[in-house]
N, C-alpha and C positions, 0 to 999 in steps of 0.2 A: 689806177683804183681797179680797174676790171682784171688786170693781171695779178694783183695782190689778191683778189677774191678766189680768183682760179688756184693760185698757190695755196691759199687757206683751206679750201675745199680738198685738196689733194692730201693735205696733212692728216686733215680729220679722217678722210677714208683709209689712209694708211694705219692710223691708229687703232680703228675700228677692226680693220683685218687682222692686225696683229693680236687683238684681245680675241678674237675668234679661233685662232690657232690650237689652242688646247683641247677643243671640242673632238677633233678625231681621235686624239689620244684617249679620250674616255671611252671610245667605242671599241678600242682594243683590249681594254682591261678585262671584260668578261670572257673574251677569247683565250687570253691567258690563264685565268682561273680555271676555265674548263679543262685545259691541256693539263694543268697541275693535277688537278683532281683525278683525272684519266690515269695519269701516270703513277698515281698513289694506289689505285685500286688494283692495277696489274700485279705488283709484287704481293699484296696481300692474298690474292687468289692463288697464286704459287705456294706462298707458304703454307697455305691451307692444305694444298695437295700433298705437301711434303708432310705435314703433321700427321696425317691419316694414313700415309703410306707404310710399307713394311720395311723397316729399318733392320734387315736380317742381322747385320754385324753388331748392332746395338743390343738386339734381343739376345742373340747367342752368347755375347759377353756378359750380359746380366746373368743368364742361366749358369754360365761356367762359375761365376762369383757366388751365386747364391746355392747352387746345388752341385757341389763338388763330387757327390756321391755316384752321378750319372755320367754315361758316356755321352759325349756330343757329337753328332755329325750333321753338316750342312751342305746339301745338295740341291740341285734343280727343282727336286719334289718337295723341299722344305727343311726347317729344322728338325733333326730327328734326335729324340731323347730316350736314351735307352736305360731302362732298369732291370736288370738282370738278377739272377739268385747265386752269384759266385760266392764261394766262402770268403768272409771278411768284409763284404760290402753291406752297407745298409739297404734292406730289402722291402719292397712295398708288400710282397707276400712272402710267406715261408712255406716251403714244400710244395704241398698240393692244396693248401689252404685257400679258401675265397674271402677271408676277412683282411681288410687292411691293417697291417700291422701299427703299432704305435710310432715307430719311427718312419714308416711308410707315410702316415697322415701328416707328420711333420715335415717330411720333403714336399708332399703334393701341397701342402699349405702355401710354402715358399713358392711353389711354382703357380699356384692360382693367384697370389698377388701379381706376379710379372704377366699373367694372361689378363687380369682385370686392368692392367695399366695399358694394355695394348688391345683395345677393344675391336680393332679391324682386322685381327687375325683370325684364321679358322684353325680348330683343333681336331685332330684325328687321333682317336685312341685305339690301339690294337693290342690285343691279347695273345700270346703264344705259349705252347706248351712243349714238351720234350716228347721223345718217341716213346709213348706208352699206348695204353689202349685208347684207340681213336675216339670212340664214343664218349668215354669218361672225359678224356682231354678236351673234347669239344665243349662239354658241359661246364667244366671248370673255367675254360678259356672265357666263355660267354659271361659267367657271373663275375670273373675277375674284371672284365670290360666294363660291365654295368656298374660295378661297384667305383670305379674310378670315376666314370661319368657322374654317378650320383654324388660323390665327394665334391667334384667341381661346381655341380649344380647348388649343392647346399652352401658353397661359398659365393654364390651369386653369378655364375657364369651361365649365360643363356644357353639352353639346349639347342637352340638355333645355329649356334657357333660351333657345336660339337658333331663330329662323325664318330660312331661307336662301331668298332669290327673286331670279331674274335675269328682265330684261324685254327684253333687246336695245335696239332703238331704238323700241319702242312707246310710250314715254312721256316724251317730250321736254318739256323746260321752257323751252326757247328755240326760237323758229322761225326758219328760215332755214339756208342751207348755208355761212354765213361761218365763218371759222376761230373767231372768237369764239363763236359760237352752238354749234359743234361741241364745243369745249372744255368748254363750260357743261353740255352735255348728256351728256358722258361723264364720269360720276360715279358715286361710291359713297354710298348713303343707309343711314345706320344709324339705327333708330327705337327709342327706349327707351320702353317703356310698362309699366303694371301693369294687367291685366283686371279689377282689383277697384275702382279709382277713377279715374274720368275726370278729365282735366285742365280747367283752366279756359279763359278766352278766349287766342286766338293771340297768340304773343308771337314777336318776331324779335330777336336780339341778334348 
């Protein structure tokens, strides 16, 4: 009888121990959930960084599609968009004028849409003239640069994103006094860049 009681007590103890086994498993659940949560937040942060980054290829491709009249150059300093006054091309300004043409407004409006879609980029507007009178060229260059900047601001682009510079005839890209050279030097250059991420090798399109 004593032996029977001993065996019966051992069986009861074994059943009780088997019922308590799931308890340690419950303690591991919070750790698993925590690790899963952490693994989800890391990709989210990376995707946010990529979203606000400077995708130069994507922006350059969009500009090429939307503004076929402009010459596009991509280098380490940014995406350069050149609007010169060569015959046969749509021009922002004509001759030595300082008022944006109707066609010029249409081009700049298309560009402003792209700039608004990429709020993380900086915009540098530069105005250049041909080899004429230095004093008058500087004045025309200044008014042209400011006219383009004012146009962008009217479209909702913050002035804090813009740098406006004018150089008169100090930075020609074509030598000589021919009409072709002068029309090439009279130009507006708009440079799009991000100070946080340099671009790759130079690209022309």
